[in-house]
C-alpha positions as CSV (number, residue, x, y, z in Angstrom):
1,M,64.0,-105.0,-122.7
2,S,64.1,-102.4,-119.8
3,T,63.6,-102.9,-116.3
4,V,64.2,-100.4,-113.4
5,A,65.3,-101.4,-109.7
6,L,65.9,-99.0,-106.8
7,K,67.5,-100.6,-103.8
8,D,67.5,-98.7,-100.4
9,V,68.0,-95.3,-102.1
10,T,68.1,-92.1,-99.9
11,K,68.6,-88.7,-101.0
12,I,69.6,-86.1,-98.5
13,W,69.9,-82.5,-99.5
14,P,72.9,-80.6,-97.9
15,D,70.6,-78.9,-95.3
16,G,69.9,-82.4,-94.0
17,T,66.4,-82.6,-95.5
18,Y,65.4,-86.2,-96.7
19,A,64.0,-85.9,-100.1
20,V,63.8,-89.7,-100.5
21,D,64.3,-92.1,-97.6
22,N,65.2,-95.7,-98.1
23,L,63.2,-96.4,-101.3
24,S,63.1,-100.0,-102.9
25,L,61.1,-100.2,-106.1
26,E,61.0,-102.4,-109.2
27,V,59.6,-101.5,-112.5
28,Q,59.3,-104.6,-115.1
29,D,59.9,-104.7,-118.8
30,G,57.0,-102.5,-120.5
31,E,55.3,-101.5,-117.3
32,F,53.6,-98.2,-116.9
33,M,54.6,-97.0,-113.2
34,V,53.0,-94.0,-111.8
35,L,54.7,-92.2,-108.9
36,L,52.0,-90.4,-107.1
37,G,52.1,-87.9,-104.3
38,P,51.7,-84.2,-103.2
39,S,54.2,-81.6,-104.1
40,G,57.5,-82.1,-102.3
41,C,57.3,-85.9,-101.5
42,G,60.3,-86.8,-103.4
43,K,58.5,-88.4,-106.6
44,S,60.5,-85.8,-109.2
45,T,63.8,-86.7,-107.3
46,V,63.3,-90.3,-107.9
47,L,63.1,-89.6,-111.8
48,R,66.0,-87.3,-111.7
49,M,68.3,-89.8,-109.9
50,I,67.3,-92.5,-112.4
51,A,68.1,-90.1,-115.3
52,G,71.5,-89.1,-113.8
53,L,70.5,-85.8,-113.2
54,E,70.9,-86.2,-109.5
55,D,73.1,-88.7,-107.3
56,P,71.5,-90.8,-104.4
57,S,73.1,-90.2,-101.3
58,E,72.9,-94.0,-100.4
59,G,71.3,-96.9,-102.3
60,E,71.8,-98.5,-105.7
61,I,70.1,-97.8,-109.0
62,L,69.9,-100.7,-111.6
63,L,68.7,-100.5,-115.2
64,N,68.5,-103.9,-117.0
65,G,70.1,-105.4,-113.9
66,E,73.1,-103.3,-114.2
67,P,74.2,-100.7,-111.8
68,V,74.2,-97.2,-113.6
69,L,75.5,-94.8,-111.0
70,E,78.7,-94.4,-112.8
71,L,76.9,-93.8,-116.2
72,P,76.4,-90.3,-117.6
73,P,72.8,-89.5,-118.4
74,R,73.2,-89.7,-122.2
75,D,74.4,-93.4,-121.8
76,R,71.4,-94.6,-119.8
77,S,69.0,-95.1,-122.9
78,I,66.5,-92.9,-121.3
79,A,64.1,-90.2,-122.7
80,M,62.7,-87.6,-120.3
81,V,59.7,-85.3,-120.7
82,F,59.5,-82.4,-118.5
83,Q,56.7,-80.3,-117.0
84,D,57.5,-77.2,-118.8
85,F,58.2,-78.9,-122.2
86,A,61.8,-77.7,-122.6
87,L,61.5,-76.9,-126.4
88,Y,64.1,-74.9,-128.4
89,P,62.4,-71.7,-129.3
90,H,64.4,-71.0,-132.3
91,M,63.9,-74.3,-133.8
92,T,60.8,-75.6,-135.8
93,V,58.8,-78.4,-134.5
94,S,60.5,-80.5,-137.0
95,E,64.0,-79.4,-135.9
96,N,62.9,-80.0,-132.3
97,I,61.9,-83.3,-132.6
98,G,64.7,-84.5,-134.8
99,F,67.4,-83.0,-132.7
100,P,68.2,-85.9,-130.8
101,L,68.7,-87.8,-134.0
102,K,71.0,-85.0,-135.5
103,L,73.0,-85.4,-132.4
104,S,73.3,-89.1,-132.7
105,G,74.5,-88.6,-136.3
106,V,71.5,-90.0,-138.1
107,E,71.4,-88.9,-141.8
108,P,68.8,-86.3,-142.9
109,A,66.7,-88.4,-145.1
110,P,65.9,-91.2,-142.6
111,R,66.0,-88.5,-139.9
112,Q,63.0,-86.9,-141.7
113,D,61.3,-90.1,-142.1
114,R,61.2,-90.9,-138.7
115,V,60.2,-87.3,-137.4
116,G,57.3,-87.5,-140.0
117,A,56.4,-90.9,-138.5
118,V,56.4,-89.9,-134.9
119,A,54.7,-86.4,-135.7
120,G,51.8,-88.2,-137.7
121,A,51.2,-90.6,-134.8
122,L,50.9,-87.7,-132.4
123,G,48.5,-85.5,-134.7
124,I,51.1,-82.6,-135.1
125,G,52.1,-83.4,-138.8
126,E,50.6,-80.3,-140.0
127,V,52.7,-77.9,-137.8
128,L,56.2,-79.3,-138.4
129,G,57.2,-76.0,-140.0
130,R,56.0,-73.8,-137.0
131,R,58.0,-72.6,-134.0
132,P,56.9,-73.4,-130.5
133,S,55.7,-69.9,-129.7
134,Q,53.0,-70.6,-132.4
135,L,51.6,-73.7,-130.9
136,S,49.0,-74.4,-128.4
137,G,50.0,-75.9,-125.0
138,G,48.9,-79.2,-126.0
139,Q,50.5,-79.0,-129.4
140,R,53.8,-78.0,-127.5
141,Q,53.5,-81.1,-125.2
142,R,53.0,-83.5,-128.2
143,V,56.3,-82.0,-129.9
144,A,58.2,-82.7,-126.4
145,M,56.7,-86.3,-126.3
146,G,57.8,-86.5,-129.8
147,R,61.2,-85.6,-129.1
148,A,61.4,-88.4,-126.5
149,I,59.6,-90.9,-128.7
150,V,61.7,-90.4,-131.7
151,R,65.2,-91.7,-130.1
152,R,63.5,-95.0,-129.3
153,P,64.6,-95.3,-125.7
154,G,64.5,-98.1,-123.4
155,L,62.8,-96.1,-120.7
156,F,60.4,-93.1,-120.6
157,L,60.7,-90.7,-117.6
158,M,57.7,-88.3,-117.7
159,D,57.7,-85.5,-114.9
160,E,54.1,-84.1,-114.6
161,P,54.0,-83.7,-118.4
162,L,50.2,-82.7,-118.3
163,S,50.0,-80.3,-115.2
164,N,50.1,-77.2,-117.3
165,L,47.2,-78.1,-119.7
166,D,43.5,-77.7,-119.1
167,S,41.3,-80.5,-117.9
168,G,39.8,-81.4,-121.2
169,L,43.1,-81.7,-123.0
170,R,44.6,-83.5,-120.0
171,A,41.9,-86.1,-120.3
172,E,42.7,-86.4,-124.1
173,L,46.4,-86.5,-123.8
174,R,46.0,-89.3,-121.0
175,A,44.6,-91.7,-123.4
176,E,47.1,-91.0,-126.1
177,I,50.1,-91.3,-123.7
178,T,48.8,-94.7,-122.3
179,S,48.0,-96.1,-125.8
180,M,51.3,-94.8,-127.4
181,T,53.5,-96.3,-124.8
182,R,51.7,-99.5,-124.7
183,E,51.9,-99.9,-128.5
184,L,55.7,-99.2,-128.2
185,G,56.1,-101.5,-125.4
186,V,58.5,-99.0,-123.4
187,T,58.9,-99.0,-120.1
188,T,57.3,-95.8,-118.5
189,M,57.9,-93.9,-115.2
190,Y,55.3,-91.4,-114.8
191,V,55.2,-88.6,-111.9
192,T,51.9,-86.8,-110.9
193,H,50.1,-85.3,-108.2
194,D,46.8,-86.2,-109.9
195,Q,45.1,-89.2,-108.6
196,A,42.8,-89.4,-111.7
197,E,45.9,-89.7,-114.0
198,A,47.4,-92.3,-111.6
199,L,44.4,-94.5,-111.3
200,T,43.4,-94.3,-115.2
201,M,47.0,-94.6,-116.7
202,A,49.0,-96.9,-114.4
203,D,49.7,-100.7,-114.6
204,R,50.8,-100.1,-111.0
205,V,50.8,-97.1,-108.4
206,A,53.6,-96.2,-106.0
207,I,52.2,-93.7,-103.6
208,M,55.0,-91.6,-101.7
209,R,54.8,-89.3,-98.7
210,K,57.8,-87.3,-97.4
211,G,60.1,-89.4,-99.4
212,I,58.7,-92.7,-98.0
213,L,56.9,-95.2,-100.3
214,Q,53.3,-95.7,-98.6
215,D,52.1,-98.3,-100.8
216,C,52.6,-99.8,-104.3
217,G,50.1,-101.9,-106.3
218,T,47.5,-101.9,-109.1
219,P,45.1,-99.0,-109.0
220,T,42.4,-101.4,-107.9
221,D,44.5,-102.8,-105.0
222,V,45.5,-99.4,-103.6
223,Y,42.1,-98.1,-103.9
224,R,40.4,-100.9,-102.3
225,R,42.8,-101.8,-99.7
226,P,45.1,-98.8,-99.0
227,A,48.2,-99.9,-96.8
228,T,48.2,-96.6,-94.7
229,L,45.7,-94.1,-93.5
230,Y,47.6,-91.4,-95.6
231,V,46.8,-93.5,-98.9
232,A,43.3,-94.0,-97.8
233,A,43.0,-90.1,-97.4
234,F,44.7,-89.3,-100.6
235,L,42.9,-91.5,-102.9
236,G,39.4,-91.1,-103.9
237,S,36.6,-88.4,-104.6
238,P,35.1,-87.5,-102.3
239,K,37.7,-88.3,-100.0
240,M,37.3,-91.3,-97.7
241,N,35.4,-90.7,-94.3
242,L,37.8,-91.2,-91.5
243,L,36.0,-91.6,-88.2
244,E,37.7,-92.1,-84.6
245,A,35.8,-95.4,-83.2
246,S,36.2,-97.0,-79.7
247,V,36.4,-100.8,-79.8
248,Y,34.5,-103.3,-77.4
249,V,34.7,-106.9,-78.1
250,H,32.1,-109.3,-77.1
251,L,33.6,-112.8,-77.4
252,D,31.9,-115.2,-79.8
253,Q,29.3,-112.7,-80.7
254,Y,30.3,-109.2,-82.2
255,I,32.7,-106.2,-82.1
256,A,30.9,-103.0,-81.1
257,L,32.5,-99.7,-83.0
258,N,31.4,-96.8,-81.0
259,F,31.4,-93.5,-83.0
260,G,30.4,-91.2,-80.1
261,E,26.6,-91.2,-80.3
262,Q,26.1,-94.2,-82.4
263,T,27.5,-97.8,-83.0
264,L,28.2,-100.3,-85.7
265,Y,28.4,-104.0,-85.1
266,M,31.1,-106.2,-86.6
267,P,29.8,-109.8,-87.0
268,W,32.0,-112.2,-85.2
269,N,32.4,-114.5,-88.5
270,D,33.9,-111.3,-90.2
271,P,37.5,-112.5,-91.3
272,R,38.8,-109.3,-89.8
273,A,37.3,-109.5,-86.4
274,R,40.2,-111.4,-84.8
275,A,42.5,-108.8,-85.9
276,I,40.2,-105.9,-84.5
277,T,40.1,-107.7,-81.1
278,R,43.7,-106.7,-80.2
279,Y,42.3,-103.1,-80.0
280,H,39.6,-103.9,-77.2
281,G,39.1,-100.8,-75.0
282,E,41.2,-98.7,-77.5
283,R,40.5,-96.3,-80.3
284,I,41.1,-96.9,-84.0
285,V,40.3,-95.0,-87.2
286,V,37.6,-96.4,-89.3
287,G,37.6,-95.5,-93.1
288,I,34.2,-95.6,-95.0
289,R,34.1,-94.6,-98.7
290,A,31.0,-92.8,-100.0
291,E,30.1,-95.7,-102.3
292,A,29.8,-97.9,-99.1
293,L,27.0,-95.8,-98.0
294,T,23.2,-96.1,-99.1
295,P,20.4,-93.9,-98.0
296,V,17.9,-96.0,-96.5
297,T,14.6,-95.5,-94.2
298,P,15.5,-95.6,-90.5
299,Q,13.5,-98.9,-90.1
300,T,15.8,-100.7,-92.3
301,P,17.4,-103.6,-90.8
302,G,21.3,-103.9,-91.2
303,H,24.2,-101.5,-90.2
304,I,22.5,-98.2,-89.8
305,L,23.9,-94.6,-89.0
306,Q,21.7,-91.6,-88.7
307,G,22.3,-88.0,-88.9
308,R,21.4,-84.7,-90.3
309,I,22.5,-83.0,-93.5
310,R,24.9,-80.1,-93.0
311,Y,25.2,-79.1,-96.6
312,L,24.9,-80.4,-100.2
313,E,27.0,-80.2,-103.4
314,H,25.4,-80.8,-106.6
315,H,27.8,-82.2,-109.3
316,G,25.3,-82.6,-112.3
317,H,25.4,-86.6,-112.4
318,E,25.1,-86.9,-108.6
319,S,24.7,-84.9,-105.3
320,L,26.9,-85.1,-102.3
321,A,25.3,-85.0,-98.8
322,Y,27.6,-84.2,-95.6
323,L,25.9,-85.8,-92.8
324,D,26.4,-84.9,-89.1
325,I,26.3,-88.3,-87.3
326,G,27.8,-87.1,-84.0
327,A,31.1,-88.7,-84.6
328,T,34.7,-87.3,-84.6
329,A,36.6,-86.9,-87.8
330,I,40.5,-87.9,-88.2
331,V,41.9,-85.1,-90.5
332,V,45.2,-86.0,-92.4
333,D,46.9,-83.0,-93.9
334,E,48.3,-83.0,-97.5
335,M,51.7,-84.1,-96.5
336,G,50.1,-87.0,-94.5
337,G,50.5,-86.1,-91.0
338,P,48.0,-84.9,-88.5
339,V,47.7,-81.1,-88.5
340,Q,49.6,-79.6,-85.6
341,D,48.9,-76.6,-83.6
342,Q,50.6,-73.4,-84.7
343,A,52.3,-70.9,-82.5
344,P,50.0,-67.9,-81.5
345,P,50.4,-64.8,-83.9
346,E,53.2,-62.2,-82.7
347,G,53.3,-58.6,-83.7
348,A,54.6,-57.6,-87.0
349,L,57.5,-55.9,-85.7
350,K,58.4,-58.8,-83.5
351,R,58.2,-61.2,-86.6
352,I,60.4,-59.0,-88.6
353,G,63.2,-58.8,-85.9
354,G,62.8,-62.5,-85.4
355,A,63.3,-63.2,-89.2
356,L,66.2,-60.5,-89.4
357,Q,67.9,-62.5,-86.4
358,R,67.5,-65.9,-88.1
359,L,69.2,-64.4,-91.3
360,T,72.0,-62.8,-89.8
361,R,73.0,-65.3,-87.2
362,P,74.8,-68.5,-87.9
363,A,72.7,-71.4,-87.9
364,A,73.1,-74.0,-85.1
365,P,74.3,-77.5,-86.4
366,E,71.4,-79.8,-86.4
367,L,71.4,-83.5,-86.9
368,P,68.8,-84.6,-89.6
369,V,66.0,-86.7,-88.2
370,P,64.9,-89.4,-90.5
371,P,61.4,-89.1,-91.8
372,R,60.6,-92.6,-90.5
373,S,61.2,-91.8,-86.9
374,R,59.3,-88.3,-87.1
375,D,56.3,-89.8,-88.6
376,R,55.7,-92.6,-85.9
377,V,53.3,-90.4,-84.0
378,S,49.7,-91.2,-82.7
379,L,46.9,-89.8,-84.7
380,L,44.6,-90.3,-81.8
381,N,46.7,-89.3,-78.7
382,D,47.3,-85.6,-78.5
383,P,46.9,-85.2,-82.3
384,G,46.8,-81.4,-82.2
385,R,43.4,-79.4,-81.9
386,H,43.0,-79.0,-85.5
387,A,43.3,-82.6,-86.3
388,R,39.9,-83.6,-84.8
389,K,36.6,-82.0,-85.7
390,P,33.0,-83.1,-86.1
391,A,32.6,-85.7,-88.7
392,E,30.9,-84.8,-92.1
393,L,30.1,-88.1,-93.7
394,A,30.0,-87.8,-97.4
395,V,27.1,-89.7,-98.9
396,R,26.2,-90.1,-102.6
397,L,22.7,-89.1,-103.5
398,A,20.6,-88.8,-107.0
399,P,21.1,-85.6,-108.7
400,Y,19.3,-82.7,-106.9
401,P,17.4,-84.8,-104.3
402,Q,14.3,-83.5,-102.5
403,V,16.2,-82.9,-99.6
404,S,17.9,-79.8,-97.8
405,P,20.3,-78.8,-95.2
406,G,18.9,-79.9,-91.6
407,H,17.1,-82.9,-93.3
408,P,17.4,-86.2,-91.3
409,L,19.0,-89.0,-93.2
410,A,19.6,-92.8,-92.5
411,I,22.4,-94.7,-94.3
412,S,23.3,-98.3,-94.5
413,V,26.9,-99.2,-94.2
414,R,28.4,-102.1,-95.9
415,M,30.7,-103.5,-93.4
416,E,32.7,-105.6,-95.9
417,A,33.8,-102.4,-97.3
418,V,35.0,-100.6,-94.3
419,H,38.8,-100.0,-93.7
420,F,40.4,-100.2,-90.3
421,F,43.5,-98.3,-89.2
422,D,45.6,-98.1,-86.0
423,E,46.8,-94.8,-84.2
424,R,49.9,-94.8,-86.3
425,G,47.9,-95.0,-89.5
426,D,48.9,-98.6,-90.4
427,R,46.2,-100.8,-91.9
428,I,44.5,-103.3,-89.5
429,D,43.8,-106.4,-91.7
430,V,44.3,-110.1,-92.4
431,G,45.3,-111.6,-95.5
432,W,47.2,-108.5,-96.8
433,R,47.9,-108.5,-100.6
């Protein structure tokens, strides 16, 4: 049995940067939990704190219900697989895999038996006599995993173990890692920035942004009902269409959602209508995934938007059309906030002089600002000139359709699949999961 609990864990770097901000998360016995987010969001720091390689600034970490902050890494029954494999170059594959057992005092004969069994399961039994420099990237990754598995730990921590591999090998090893950890029944925490890995491998996904937990649930939950605008924008390919809409409520009739030149009407009997009525006369963000849009004829009854194709992308199995419907898009940057205006460029000499001044003068003391207070800004009121642009509505079409840029297109919208967010990026909904 191996469970993990993080309670109000915060990590602040010496310069005042919040790497992790007030994170609370529980991982059940045998669960495959994926920490997902862009680079710099704090997910690897979480793993390092659990492993004992970093100490939290605040909060508590429990393994199997027991606090472990005073325990050294070797006593936590944890095996960690790193992004760069971290193999010993002077040792053979067999010696690399068996090294943890040698440190534990396991006799040579049983040690070799366990090494052979693990290598066979990972498909590297024929390369046990080679050194890491003689292996492919996929084989080195299997060796790193074998070294972790052979210890039979209570908890696996995997820090982007597939990011250095090509896409074909990543897909193959995704399936191997998932099946192996489930067969072993070992609790696993897996860090990645790749949403495909997260959605295909995880029992549950925890999405992070700037050290703050944005959402946590099954892959189906976080995809179908994202808790925040950031999660909605981060998950999915193509990205969710995020449009600015003005709300006008017609009591006991319908709610009109105006997208500039066009309008969608939400029926009054929609269970979400009561929540939307609070925003009468205000602007909200409406999210529509490509699978909620269907090309139709303009005369088709229902919830219809019309526009012209700006450009097409052909992907073999399908084509994506990007449609101009006269609406305004909401753009969420990689780190999850609205893209802000940048200072106008200055002359090269002035920039160099400013940089030298910053390097040579003592830094003014500055109190760290918690990310939670920094992020509570409106996405609709003064979001920065680069955060608002004409919408390009992504629509899925058949492979190589008989249309071209400039072609008019009408699309039907499944209103039950539409998402709503307020100006701060929080989900507007009822019956939250």
